[in-house]
C-alpha positions in Angstrom: -21.5 59.3 7.6 -23.2 56.7 6.6 -22.1 53.1 4.9 -24.6 51.3 2.9 -24.8 47.2 2.3 -26.8 45.4 0.1 -28.3 42.5 1.2 -30.6 41.1 -1.9 -33.4 43.2 -3.7 -35.3 44.1 -0.6 -33.6 44.4 2.8 -31.0 47.4 2.8 -28.8 47.6 5.6 -27.8 50.3 7.4 -24.9 50.6 9.9 -23.5 54.3 11.3 -19.3 55.4 12.2 -21.6 55.6 15.8 -22.0 52.0 16.0 -18.5 51.1 15.1 -17.0 53.5 17.2 -19.3 52.0 19.8 -17.6 48.3 19.2 -14.2 50.1 19.2 -14.4 51.0 22.4 -15.8 47.7 24.2 -14.0 47.5 27.6 -11.3 45.4 27.3 -12.0 43.3 30.2 -15.3 41.9 28.2 -13.4 41.4 24.7 -11.2 39.1 26.1 -13.8 37.4 28.0 -15.3 36.8 24.7 -12.3 35.9 22.9 -12.1 33.4 25.5 -15.3 32.2 25.3 -15.0 32.0 21.6 -11.5 30.0 21.9 -12.7 27.2 24.7 -15.9 27.0 22.7 -14.1 25.7 18.7 -12.2 23.5 21.0 -14.5 21.7 22.4 -16.2 21.9 18.9 -12.9 21.7 16.5 -10.8 19.5 18.7 -7.2 20.2 20.2 -6.1 19.3 17.1 -7.6 22.1 14.8 -4.7 23.8 13.3 -2.3 20.3 12.6 -4.8 19.5 10.1 -3.8 22.8 8.1 -0.2 22.6 8.9 0.6 19.4 7.6 -0.7 20.1 4.4 1.9 22.9 3.8 4.4 20.8 5.1 6.8 17.2 4.3 6.3 16.0 7.9 2.7 14.9 8.6 3.6 14.3 12.5 3.3 16.2 15.6 7.1 18.4 16.0 6.9 17.5 19.6 6.7 13.8 19.2 8.2 10.4 16.8 11.9 11.7 18.3 14.1 8.5 18.9 13.7 9.4 22.9 10.2 9.6 22.9 6.9 6.8 23.6 4.9 8.5 21.0 4.6 9.3 17.4 0.9 11.2 16.1 0.7 12.0 13.0 -2.2 13.4 10.8 -3.3 12.1 6.9 -5.9 13.7 5.1 -6.9 11.8 2.1 -8.6 13.7 -1.2 -8.7 13.9 -4.2 -6.7 16.2 -6.8 -5.6 16.3 -10.3 -2.0 15.7 -11.7 -0.2 18.5 -13.8 -2.1 21.5 -12.2 -1.2 24.4 -10.4 -4.7 24.3 -8.4 -4.0 27.7 -6.8 -3.8 29.2 -10.3 -6.3 26.9 -12.2 -3.4 26.7 -14.8 -2.2 23.8 -16.5 1.6 23.0 -16.7 3.5 20.8 -19.4 6.8 18.9 -19.0 9.9 20.2 -20.9 13.7 18.6 -20.6 13.1 17.1 -16.9 11.1 20.8 -16.0 7.6 21.9 -15.8 6.2 24.9 -17.5 2.8 26.4 -17.3 1.1 25.4 -21.0 1.5 29.7 -22.1 4.8 30.3 -20.7 7.0 27.9 -22.8 10.3 29.7 -21.9 9.9 29.9 -18.2 10.3 27.0 -16.2 8.3 26.6 -12.8 11.4 27.0 -9.6 9.0 28.2 -7.3 10.1 25.9 -4.0 6.4 26.6 -1.9 4.8 25.0 -5.5 6.9 22.4 -6.3 5.7 19.8 -3.9 2.3 20.3 -4.4 2.3 20.0 -7.7 1.9 16.5 -8.7 3.7 15.4 -12.3 2.7 10.9 -12.4 4.6 11.0 -15.9 3.8 13.8 -17.1 1.2 12.8 -19.7 -2.1 14.8 -19.3 -4.2 15.8 -16.3 -5.8 13.0 -14.2 -7.2 12.3 -11.1 -5.3 11.3 -8.4 -5.5 10.4 -4.5 -3.5 12.0 -2.2 -2.5 12.4 1.0 -2.0 15.7 2.7 -1.8 17.5 -1.0 1.0 14.7 -1.7 0.9 11.8 -4.6 2.6 9.7 -2.9 1.9 10.2 0.5 4.6 11.5 3.0 7.0 9.6 4.7 6.1 8.8 8.3 9.2 7.8 10.1 9.0 6.2 14.1 11.3 4.7 16.2 10.8 0.5 17.2 7.9 0.1 20.1 7.2 3.9 20.0 2.9 4.1 19.9 1.8 5.6 16.8 -1.3 7.0 16.9 -2.4 8.3 13.4 -5.5 10.5 12.9 -6.6 10.4 9.0 -9.4 12.4 7.7 -11.3 11.3 4.2 -12.4 14.7 2.3 -13.0 12.3 -0.9 -16.0 13.0 -2.0 -18.0 9.9 -3.6 -15.2 7.2 -1.8 -14.9 5.2 1.7 -11.5 4.2 2.5 -8.9 2.9 5.0 -5.7 2.6 5.3 -3.2 -0.6 6.2 -0.2 -0.4 7.9 2.3 -3.1 5.6 4.8 -4.7 7.7 2.7 -3.4 11.5 2.5 -6.9 12.9 -0.6 -4.9 15.3 0.3 -6.7 18.4 -2.5 -6.5 20.4 -4.2 -3.9 18.3 -6.6 -6.1 15.7 -8.9 -2.8 15.2 -5.9 -0.8 13.6 -5.3 -3.1 10.8 -7.1 -1.1 8.3 -8.4 -3.5 6.3 -12.3 -2.8 5.4 -14.8 -5.5 6.4 -11.9 -7.7 8.3 -10.8 -5.0 11.0 -13.2 -2.1 10.7 -15.9 -0.6 8.7 -14.6 1.5 6.0 -14.1 5.5 6.6 -16.4 7.7 5.1 -16.8 10.9 3.4 -16.4 13.9 6.3 -15.5 11.0 8.8 -12.0 10.7 10.6 -10.2 7.6 11.8 -7.6 7.2 15.0 -5.0 4.2 14.3 -3.0 3.5 17.2 -0.1 0.3 17.2 3.1 -0.4 17.9 5.6 0.6 15.8 7.3 -3.0 15.4 9.0 -4.4 13.4 11.5 -2.1 12.5 12.5 -1.6 8.8 11.4 0.0 5.7 7.3 -0.5 5.5 4.6 1.6 4.0 0.6 2.3 4.4 -1.8 2.3 2.0 -5.3 1.9 1.1 -6.8 -1.1 1.7 -10.2 -1.1 0.3 -11.1 -1.7 -3.7 -8.2 -0.5 -5.6 -7.5 2.9 -4.2 -3.7 2.2 -4.0 -3.9 1.8 -7.9 -4.8 5.9 -7.5 -1.8 6.8 -5.2 -3.0 6.2 -2.0 -0.1 5.1 -0.6 3.3 6.5 1.5 6.3 4.9 3.4 6.6 4.0 6.8 10.4 3.7 8.2 10.7 2.3 11.7 14.1 2.3 13.4 15.7 0.0 15.3 16.7 0.2 18.8 19.8 -1.2 18.1 21.7 -0.5 14.9 21.8 -2.8 12.3 25.2 -4.3 10.9 24.3 -3.1 7.4 23.2 0.5 8.8 24.8 3.8 6.8 23.9 7.3 7.8 22.7 8.0 4.3 19.6 6.7 3.1 17.2 7.2 0.2 13.3 6.0 0.1 12.4 4.5 -3.1 8.7 4.0 -3.8 7.4 2.2 -7.3 4.4 2.0 -9.3 3.2 1.0 -12.5 1.1 3.8 -14.0 -1.5 3.4 -16.4 -2.4 7.1 -17.0 -6.1 6.9 -18.3 -8.4 4.9 -16.0 -9.5 5.3 -12.7 -9.4 2.3 -10.4 -13.0 1.3 -10.7 -12.4 1.4 -14.7 -8.9 -0.6 -14.4 -10.7 -3.5 -12.6 -13.6 -3.9 -14.8 -11.0 -3.4 -18.0 -9.0 -6.8 -16.5 -12.1 -8.8 -16.0 -13.9 -8.1 -19.4 -11.2 -6.7 -21.8 -8.8 -4.3 -22.6 -9.5 -2.4 -26.7 -7.5 0.5 -28.2 -10.8 2.6 -28.3 -9.3 4.4 -31.9 -8.2 1.1 -33.4 -11.2 -0.9 -32.0 -8.3 -3.9 -31.2 -7.8 -6.0 -28.6 -4.9 -5.2 -26.0 -2.8 -8.5 -25.8 -1.6 -9.3 -22.8 2.7 -10.0 -22.2 4.1 -12.2 -20.0 7.9 -12.8 -18.6 10.4 -15.1 -19.9 9.5 -18.1 -18.9 6.0 -17.7 -19.8 4.2 -16.6 -17.0 1.1 -14.0 -17.6 0.5 -11.2 -16.5 -3.1 -9.9 -16.4 -5.0 -7.5 -18.4 -3.5 -4.4 -17.3 -1.5 -1.6 -19.4 1.4 -0.5 -18.3 2.0 3.4 -19.6 4.8 4.3 -17.1 6.5 3.3 -14.1 7.0 5.9 -11.0 9.4 6.5 -8.9 8.4 8.6 -5.4 5.1 9.8 -8.2 7.4 10.9 -11.1 8.0 9.0 -14.2 8.3 9.7 -18.5 6.1 8.5 -21.1 8.0 6.7 -23.5 6.5 7.7 -26.7 8.7 4.8 -28.3 11.3 2.4 -27.5 13.9 6.0 -27.0 11.9 8.7 -26.8 10.1 9.8 -24.0 8.1 13.0 -22.7 10.6 14.9 -21.3 9.2 15.1 -17.6 10.7 15.4 -14.6 12.3 12.5 -12.2 12.9 12.3 -9.1 16.5 13.1 -7.6 18.6 11.8 -5.4 22.0 13.5 -4.5 24.8 11.3 -3.2 28.8 12.2 -2.5 31.7 10.7 -3.9 32.8 7.3 -2.2 29.9 6.9 0.1 27.4 4.1 1.0 24.1 5.0 0.6 20.8 2.9 1.8 18.3 3.0 -0.4 14.9 1.5 0.8 12.7 0.1 -1.7 8.7 -0.2 -1.3 6.6 -2.1 -4.4 3.5 -0.4 -4.3 2.7 -1.8 -7.7 -0.9 -2.4 -9.1 0.4 -5.7 -11.2 4.2 -5.6 -11.8 7.5 -6.8 -10.9 10.3 -5.3 -10.8 14.0 -5.9 -11.8 15.8 -2.8 -10.1 19.7 -2.0 -11.0 21.7 1.1 -11.0 23.1 2.5 -14.7 27.0 2.2 -14.3 27.5 0.5 -11.0 27.5 -3.4 -11.9 26.9 -4.4 -8.4 24.8 -3.3 -5.4 24.5 -5.2 -1.6 20.4 -6.3 -0.7 21.0 -6.3 3.2 17.3 -6.2 4.1 13.5 -7.8 3.0 10.0 -6.9 4.6 12.0 -4.8 6.9 14.1 -7.7 8.0 18.1 -8.0 7.8 19.2 -10.4 5.3 23.1 -11.6 5.3 24.4 -9.3 2.9 24.1 -10.5 -0.5 26.2 -8.5 -3.8 24.3 -8.6 -6.8 23.7 -6.6 -10.0 20.0 -6.4 -9.7 16.5 -7.7 -7.9 13.8 -8.3 -8.4 10.8 -6.7 -6.5 6.9 -7.9 -6.7 4.0 -5.9 -5.3 4.0 -5.5 -1.7 7.9 -6.4 -1.2 10.2 -4.0 0.6 14.1 -4.2 -0.4 17.0 -2.6 1.3 20.2 -2.3 -0.9 23.5 -0.5 -0.1 25.4 1.5 -2.9 28.6 2.5 -2.7 29.3 5.6 -4.5 32.4 5.0 -6.3 32.3 5.8 -9.8 33.1 8.9 -12.1 30.9 12.0 -10.5 28.2 12.1 -13.3 24.4 11.8 -13.4 23.4 8.2 -13.8 19.8 6.5 -13.9 18.3 4.4 -10.8 16.3 2.0 -13.0 13.0 -0.7 -12.6 12.2 -2.3 -15.2 9.2 -5.0 -15.9 9.7 -8.6 -16.0 8.2 -8.4 -19.2 9.9 -9.9 -22.2 11.5 -7.1 -23.5 11.6 -7.9 -27.1 7.8 -8.3 -27.1 7.9 -4.9 -25.3 10.1 -3.2 -28.2 8.2 -4.3 -30.9 5.3 -2.9 -30.0 7.2 0.0 -29.9 7.2 0.7 -26.0 9.8 0.7 -23.3 8.7 -0.4 -19.5 10.6 1.1 -16.9 10.4 3.6 -14.0 13.5 5.7 -13.5 15.4 8.1 -11.1 18.4 10.5 -11.3 21.6 9.8 -8.6 23.1 12.9 -9.3 27.1 12.9 -7.9 27.4 15.9 -5.9 29.9 18.3 -7.6 29.2 17.7 -11.3 26.2 19.5 -13.1 22.8 18.7 -12.8 21.5 16.8 -16.1 16.8 16.8 -15.8 16.7 14.7 -19.0 19.3 12.0 -19.3 18.7 10.1 -22.1 17.4 6.3 -21.8 20.0 4.2 -19.4 22.2 1.4 -20.8 22.0 -2.3 -18.9 25.1 -3.1 -17.2 27.6 -5.7 -18.7 26.4 -9.7 -18.6 29.3 -11.9 -19.6 29.9 -15.6 -19.3 33.0 -14.7 -17.6 31.3 -12.0 -15.0 27.4 -13.0 -15.4 25.0 -10.9 -13.4 23.6 -12.3 -9.7 19.7 -11.3 -10.2 18.1 -11.9 -6.2 14.3 -13.1 -6.1 13.6 -14.5 -9.1 10.0 -15.9 -10.0 11.9 -18.8 -12.3 15.2 -20.5 -12.6 16.9 -19.5 -16.0 18.7 -21.5 -18.1 22.6 -22.1 -17.8 23.5 -20.8 -21.2 22.6 -16.9 -20.2 25.2 -14.9 -18.9 22.3 -14.2 -15.5 22.4 -16.7 -12.6 19.1 -16.2 -10.7 19.2 -16.2 -6.7 15.6 -17.3 -4.6 14.4 -17.0 -0.8 16.1 -20.8 -0.8 19.4 -18.9 -1.2 19.3 -16.0 1.3 19.7 -15.9 5.5 18.5 -14.2 8.1 21.0 -11.7 9.8 18.5 -10.3 12.0 18.2 -9.7 15.4 14.8 -10.3 16.0 14.7 -13.5 14.1 13.6 -16.7 15.7 13.9 -19.3 13.3 14.6 -22.2 15.7 11.2 -21.5 17.2 9.6 -23.0 13.7 12.3 -26.0 13.5 8.8 -28.2 14.3 5.5 -27.6 13.7 2.2 -28.8 15.3 -0.2 -28.3 12.0 -0.5 -27.8 8.5 -2.5 -26.5 5.5 -2.3 -26.0 2.1 -3.4 -22.8 -0.2 -4.0 -23.1 -3.7 -4.0 -19.1 -5.1 -5.0 -19.1 -8.8 -7.8 -18.6 -11.1 -9.8 -22.2 -11.1 -12.7 -22.6 -13.1 -14.2 -23.2 -16.9 -12.2 -21.3 -19.0 -13.0 -18.6 -20.6 -14.6 -17.0 -17.0 -11.9 -17.7 -14.3 -12.0 -15.8 -10.9 -9.5 -15.3 -8.3 -9.7 -17.5 -5.6 -7.7 -19.4 -3.0 -8.6 -23.2 -2.7 -11.6 -22.6 -4.6 -13.2 -20.0 -2.3 -13.6 -16.8 -4.3 -13.6 -13.5 -0.9 -16.6 -12.1 -0.9 -16.1 -9.3 1.7 -18.8 -9.2 4.7 -21.1 -6.7 5.0 -19.7 -6.2 8.8 -16.0 -6.5 10.5 -14.7 -10.3 10.4 -12.8 -8.8 13.8 -15.7 -6.5 15.6 -19.1 -7.9 14.5 -18.5 -11.6 13.6 -22.2 -12.6 14.4 -23.4 -10.3 11.6 -21.6 -12.5 9.1 -23.6 -14.9 7.0 -21.6 -15.5 3.9 -19.8 -19.0 5.4 -17.6 -21.4 2.8 -18.9 -24.8 2.4 -16.9 -27.6 3.1 -16.6 -28.8 -0.5 -15.6 -26.6 -2.9 -13.2 -29.0 -4.9 -14.8 -29.1 -8.4 -16.3 -25.7 -8.2 -15.5 -22.1 -7.3 -17.5 -21.0 -3.9 -18.2 -17.2 -3.5 -18.0 -16.8 0.4 -16.2 -15.2 3.2 -13.1 -17.6 3.2 -11.6 -18.2 6.8 -8.9 -20.1 8.3 -9.3 -20.6 12.1 -5.9 -21.3 14.0 -5.3 -21.5 17.8 -2.2 -19.0 19.4 1.4 -20.9 20.9 1.3 -22.8 18.1 3.4 -23.3 15.1 2.1 -23.9 11.2 3.2 -24.3 8.2 1.3 -23.2 5.1 2.2 -24.5 2.1 1.0 -21.8 -0.8 0.8 -23.5 -4.4 -0.5 -21.9 -7.5 -1.1 -24.8 -9.6 -4.5 -26.6 -11.6 -6.3 -25.0 -14.4 -5.9 -21.9 -12.9 -2.2 -21.2 -12.3 -0.2 -19.3 -14.8 0.1 -16.2 -12.9 2.4 -15.8 -10.3 1.3 -14.4 -7.1 2.8 -12.1 -4.4 1.0 -13.4 -1.4 0.7 -11.2 1.9 0.0 -11.9 5.7 -1.0 -9.5 8.1 0.0 -9.4 11.8 2.6 -11.7 11.2 6.0 -12.2 10.1 7.2 -15.4 8.4 10.3 -17.8 7.6 10.5 -18.9 4.0 11.5 -22.9 4.5 11.6 -23.5 0.6 10.5 -22.3 -2.4 9.6 -25.0 -5.4 9.3 -24.4 -9.0 8.0 -25.7 -12.2 9.6 -27.4 -14.5 11.5 -26.3 -17.3 12.7 -27.0 -21.0 16.9 -26.2 -21.6 15.1 -22.7 -23.5 13.7 -21.8 -19.8 10.1 -21.6 -20.3 7.8 -23.5 -17.9 6.7 -27.1 -19.5 4.9 -28.6 -16.7 3.7 -28.1 -13.1 6.3 -28.9 -9.9 5.9 -33.2 -9.4 5.3 -32.1 -5.6 2.5 -31.3 -5.3 -0.4 -33.6 -5.9 -4.5 -32.5 -7.3 -5.7 -36.2 -7.4 -8.5 -34.6 -5.6 -11.6 -33.1 -6.9 -12.2 -34.6 -11.3 -12.1 -31.3 -13.3 -8.4 -30.2 -12.2 -9.0 -27.0 -10.6 -6.4 -28.5 -7.7 -8.6 -26.5 -5.1 -7.5 -29.0 -2.5 -3.8 -30.0 -3.1 -1.9 -32.1 -1.2 1.5 -33.1 -0.9 2.7 -36.1 -3.9 4.2 -38.1 -1.0 3.0 -38.5 1.8 6.0 -39.0 3.2 6.8 -35.0 3.4 3.3 -34.5 5.5 3.8 -33.2 9.3 6.9 -31.0 8.3 9.3 -33.7 6.6 9.7 -31.8 3.8 13.2 -32.5 1.8 15.7 -29.7 1.2 14.1 -27.2 4.0 16.2 -24.3 5.4 16.2 -24.7 9.0 19.2 -22.5 10.1 19.3 -18.5 9.8 15.9 -18.9 7.8 15.2 -15.3 6.2 12.0 -14.2 7.6 9.7 -11.8 5.5 5.9 -11.1 4.9 5.2 -11.2 1.2 6.2 -13.6 -0.5 5.7 -14.9 -4.7 4.2 -17.7 -5.2 5.6 -19.0 -8.7 3.3 -20.4 -11.3 3.2 -23.7 -11.5 5.3 -24.1 -8.4 5.3 -23.8 -4.4 6.3 -22.3 -1.1 6.5 -23.2 2.1 6.2 -21.0 5.5 6.3 -21.5 8.5 5.5 -19.1 11.9 4.5 -19.0 15.3 0.6 -18.3 15.7 1.3 -15.5 18.6 -1.2 -12.7 17.8 -5.1 -13.2 18.3 -6.9 -11.3 15.7 -8.5 -11.6 12.4 -5.6 -11.2 9.7 -6.1 -10.5 5.8 -4.2 -13.3 3.7 -4.1 -12.7 0.2 -2.8 -11.4 -3.6 -0.9 -8.3 -3.1 -1.6 -7.5 -6.6 -4.5 -5.3 -6.2 -6.9 -6.7 -9.4 -6.3 -10.3 -7.7 -7.3 -9.3 -4.8 -10.8 -7.6 -5.8 -11.8 -10.2 -7.9 -11.3 -12.5 -4.8 -8.1 -13.8 -4.3 -8.0 -13.7 -0.3 -9.0 -15.5 2.7 -8.6 -14.2 6.3 -7.1 -16.2 9.2 -8.9 -16.4 12.7 -6.3 -16.9 15.5 -8.2 -17.5 18.9 -11.5 -16.0 18.7 -11.6 -15.6 22.5 -8.3 -14.0 23.3 -8.9 -10.8 20.4 -8.5 -7.8 22.0 -11.3 -5.6 23.4 -13.1 -3.5 20.8 -12.5 -0.2 21.6 -15.0 2.1 23.2 -17.3 3.5 20.6 -15.9 1.7 17.5 -17.3 1.7 14.5 -20.2 -0.2 13.1 -22.0 -0.8 10.2 -23.9 -3.6 7.9 -27.4 -4.4 6.4 -30.4 -2.6 7.1 -33.6 -4.2 6.4 -37.0 -2.8 7.1 -38.5 -5.2 8.7 -42.2 -6.1 7.7 -44.3 -5.9 10.7 -43.2 -2.3 10.8 -46.1 0.2 11.6 -47.1 1.9 8.7 -47.6 5.2 10.9 -44.2 6.7 11.0 -45.4 9.6 13.3 -43.5 8.8 16.7 -46.6 8.1 18.5 -47.3 9.8 22.1 -44.6 8.2 24.0 -42.0 9.1 21.7 -43.2 12.0 21.4 -42.7 12.8 25.6 -39.2 11.1 25.4 -38.1 13.2 22.9 -39.3 16.1 24.8 -37.5 15.0 27.9 -34.6 14.9 25.7 -34.4 18.5 24.9 -35.3 19.8 27.9 -32.4 18.0 29.4 -29.7 19.1 26.6 -30.8 22.5 26.8 -30.6 22.2 30.5 -26.8 20.8 29.5 -25.8 23.4 27.3 -26.6 25.9 29.6 -24.4 24.2 32.7 -21.6 23.9 29.9 -21.8 27.7 29.3 -22.2 28.9 32.7 -18.8 26.8 33.4 -17.0 27.9 30.7 -17.7 31.7 31.5 -16.5 30.9 35.3 -13.3 29.4 33.6 -12.6 32.7 31.8 -13.4 35.0 34.7 -10.8 33.1 36.9 
């Protein structure tokens, strides 16, 4: 019998059964030898990890099973970054729709999707429509990485986005001696291009709640983030056996990251009505930038409210709890812009026990406020009647204005008491009752509330550390101090993000590994203008620094959560503006002078009272000072932080609102360049290519170059023969 396979139109290929039989009767030894050679060759080509890249895309754990345990020294993980679509079953090419807190095939409205293998990989966001997101291991947000303090984290990142480069920053990790693994594009590394891989290697320190996220452009806005939890060597006083992780995001379901940034710069319009979008503010009058909030997400899920009381019934994240137990909730803000006030429906008190990974002396509150880049741990005691409750994160926008627009701006998740039937489609949450006799305590306020309301605001002036790694006594005295004004100074109508009037321009090569290629340094004097440059401030290892972060001048008005890489700091004092009895800002703090310069930009702030210089600031918190790595600088106010420089490297220092950072509100702290960690072998290099004017017009190789190429080919072929012989001999053994 003959079997013919037609290949194209001209070349018939015929195989006989006899040939097939010959193949099947190959000697076993020859077959095994061939298989062995193939296996070893593939291991050279694909590496030893070839199979793991596929495995991590089909399970929740992104790490090797033989690593990351409490008694192990290494935690090795694999992250694949790629674009995907929400509200789709990709394998079937099927759109899904929400109803009653569940998902349905668009053409099968009577049968909810309940396949366990499908649910984790159907990305919903707010269920409004199908749009592009960035995923890690096919998940949105990315999978949680769990490690133990002082483990060596080895994380391989592969970029499979077709059009975008990326980097991944390990937010909260100090990167002691590993500047090259900090993951900031053009500060610590070159971007990872399409199809490329980059391996990050660093110590898991400090312990606590951290996260990883993109650090190029505004990719975090599109979903490139995930939780990173590091357990301490010794148990914290507030530790509980049960815990849940909550990642928050403010979601715009219409535009991608690049479009959102352009809209912040030039305006948002209702395209149908041809009317501009009016920005919102918080109750004290602080403004929010042009970023339209459609929905809030908890762990990648949320509901779109089409009116203040009606939503689209999209599924929410669920947290199961047993009655009468303590649960730790680790809350991470991966938000683009908005701060959230977090509370639990039906539970009038929760206990805040940590911020940015550092333990705090427990604070019993009704709610707390979390800004982009911050993390808070709170304990919930589940002593209420068995039922389904909502965990609510509501934006700080003036609620009556949001209601007037016919909107409701929250992120929600379901807290389900085990033993009660699940309700997947809960109604909008009611608020916890605050009265004059039983006021609600709110922690981490960005403003000072009037005394007439039924709320009490606490700030980091009221917080105290309870972390065994904290050493506030080390910063009681300072060696140097600097002022940094985070604002949008400039002539009205076109004001750019900057620090001390320097709008950050990313260099064409990394500050850490290729400092000699940077040619965008800043001018000395930028008091009355905005300088566009790569702003740096050099500090010296071993010394204690006081940074006073201000939000003043004609570029004030927007509060800024500021994050320092490579270190954590102690929050010595928060200073606020001046308020009227109704709680509205009327003027800036009188503690800071903006008299340098003639245009009121405040690009060179100083203490109004010169006796405060040298660290002599009144009302500093000197005992049990709270430790953090991200702190909100309130509009019209300031924050005093201190830290000991103990980590030579190039460290980004910036506003953690993605859109403000992209607009230039950042700088690099250069710590003792002569003590930088060595640049790793084969570390990627990048920069500008320009053809020299005196290059020869002849594009040929030339005689000498031709000989060189010929020699290289001969040597390469010879090396290949040697490798093949060695493989065969190894397999014969």
